[in-house]
C-alpha positions in Angstrom: -16.9 121.7 26.3 -14.2 123.3 28.0 -11.4 122.1 25.8 -13.4 123.2 22.9 -14.0 126.9 24.2 -10.4 127.0 25.1 -9.2 125.8 21.6 -11.2 128.6 20.1 -9.6 131.1 22.2 -6.1 129.9 21.8 -5.6 129.2 25.6 -5.4 126.1 27.6 -8.6 124.9 29.6 -6.8 125.8 32.9 -6.3 129.4 31.7 -10.1 129.6 30.6 -10.9 128.3 34.3 -8.9 130.8 35.9 -10.5 133.6 33.6 -13.9 132.3 34.7 -12.7 132.6 38.2 -11.5 136.3 37.7 -15.0 137.0 35.9 -13.6 137.5 32.6 -15.5 134.7 31.1 -19.0 133.4 32.1 -19.5 129.9 33.3 -21.7 127.6 35.2 -20.3 125.1 37.7 -22.3 122.1 37.7 -22.8 120.1 40.9 -20.4 117.7 40.0 -17.8 120.6 39.8 -17.4 120.5 36.0 -17.6 123.9 34.2 -19.9 124.9 31.0 -19.0 128.0 29.5 -21.5 130.1 27.9 -21.1 130.3 24.1 -22.2 134.0 23.9 -19.5 134.7 26.7 -16.7 133.1 24.7 -17.7 134.8 21.5 -17.7 138.0 23.4 -14.5 137.5 24.8 -13.0 136.4 21.4 -14.6 139.6 19.8 -12.8 141.7 22.5 -9.5 139.8 22.2 -9.4 140.5 18.3 -10.5 144.3 18.6 
């Protein structure tokens, strides 16, 4: 869920959506318009953030 992924990174869900729009984090946009974030992409970004 977007809120869970955002919380894991310490950011807001809207910031996470902007990051996905800019290509920093991978996401899948469902036909309903909701986003799903790939756990590997979140983990990778979290690792880069702390490195």
